[in-house]
C-alpha positions in Angstrom: -69.4 29.6 50.9 -68.8 33.3 51.3 -67.0 34.8 53.8 -67.1 39.0 54.2 -63.3 40.2 55.7 -63.3 43.7 57.2 -60.4 45.8 57.8 -60.8 49.6 60.2 -59.4 52.5 59.0 -58.9 55.9 61.3 -58.8 59.6 59.5 -58.7 63.2 60.6 -60.4 66.1 58.3 -62.3 69.2 57.9 -65.4 69.8 55.7 -68.0 72.3 55.1 -71.3 71.5 54.1 -73.2 74.1 52.1 -74.2 74.7 48.2 -72.2 77.4 46.2 -75.4 78.2 44.4 -77.4 79.2 47.9 -77.6 82.3 50.0 -76.1 81.6 53.9 -80.0 81.9 54.7 -80.3 78.6 53.0 -77.6 76.4 53.5 -77.7 77.2 57.7 -81.3 76.3 57.1 -80.4 73.0 55.8 -77.0 72.1 56.9 -77.4 74.3 60.3 -73.8 73.9 62.1 -72.2 72.5 59.3 -72.3 75.4 56.3 -70.1 76.9 59.1 -67.5 79.3 56.2 -64.5 78.0 58.4 -65.0 74.7 58.3 -65.6 72.1 60.9 -63.6 68.5 61.5 -63.9 65.5 62.4 -62.8 62.4 63.7 -63.7 59.3 60.5 -63.9 55.7 61.3 -63.6 53.6 58.4 -64.9 50.0 57.8 -63.5 48.6 54.1 -64.9 45.0 53.7 -64.7 42.6 51.0 -67.3 40.2 50.6 -66.6 36.6 47.7 -64.9 32.8 48.4 -62.7 31.3 50.0 -59.5 31.6 48.0 -58.4 27.7 48.4 -55.4 27.8 47.9 -53.6 30.6 50.6 -57.2 30.0 52.7 -57.8 34.0 52.3 -60.8 36.3 50.3 -58.2 38.7 50.4 -54.7 39.1 52.2 -55.9 41.4 54.6 -52.4 43.6 54.9 -52.6 44.2 50.6 -56.0 45.2 51.6 -54.8 47.8 54.9 -52.7 49.4 52.6 -55.0 49.7 49.8 -57.0 51.5 52.7 -54.0 53.6 53.7 -52.7 54.7 49.7 -56.1 55.0 48.9 -58.1 57.2 51.5 -55.9 57.6 54.4 -52.6 59.6 52.1 -55.6 61.3 50.4 -58.0 61.7 53.4 -55.9 62.5 56.4 -55.7 65.5 58.2 -56.6 67.2 55.0 -59.8 70.1 54.5 -61.9 67.5 52.4 -63.5 70.7 50.0 -60.0 72.2 49.6 -58.0 69.9 49.4 -59.6 66.6 47.9 -60.5 67.0 44.4 -63.4 65.1 44.4 -64.8 67.4 46.5 -64.4 70.4 45.0 -67.7 70.6 43.1 -69.3 68.0 45.3 -71.0 68.3 48.9 -68.9 66.1 51.1 -71.5 64.4 53.3 -71.0 61.0 55.0 -72.8 60.1 52.1 -70.6 61.2 49.3 -67.8 61.0 51.7 -69.1 56.7 51.3 -69.5 57.1 48.3 -66.0 58.5 45.8 -64.1 55.7 49.2 -66.2 53.3 48.0 -65.7 53.9 43.6 -61.6 54.9 45.4 -61.3 51.5 46.6 -63.1 49.5 43.3 -60.3 49.2 40.5 -58.2 47.6 43.7 -60.3 45.0 44.7 -61.0 41.8 42.1 -64.1 42.2 40.3 -65.3 38.5 41.9 -65.0 40.0 45.5 -68.5 42.1 47.0 -66.9 45.8 48.0 -69.0 47.8 51.4 -67.7 50.8 53.0 -69.2 51.7 56.3 -68.0 55.2 57.7 -68.5 56.7 61.3 -68.9 60.3 61.2 -69.4 60.5 64.3 -69.9 57.5 67.4 -73.7 57.3 66.1 -73.5 58.8 62.7 -72.4 56.4 59.7 -73.3 55.4 56.5 -73.5 52.9 54.7 -72.8 52.0 50.6 -72.0 48.3 49.2 -72.2 50.2 45.2 
């Protein structure tokens, strides 16, 4: 029997959505206010879920404390109170859209989660706008 275990987390970060190879007019047409050259910020909400069989010995799919510490070390410490475009290596050349942040988050966590488990990342950029990535 498979069970999904989830942990919520939070980080604040600034970003700018734009393409270096486009002029300001084109960036504004596509990204609107999000292409502000002075950046803008979000209070991101993150839900990381691990889905798998319950271990007969421990009763866990994954120890939530382990998941909590992993999210803190790999995501919160890397993204919180940062300018994603300027301070986070993964976004130096990758547009930090919610979609790309979710994929990067998944890729940062995946090596630390047993491959027998499925991993899902849900990232809320606003209370109404969110993306889901499962690999």
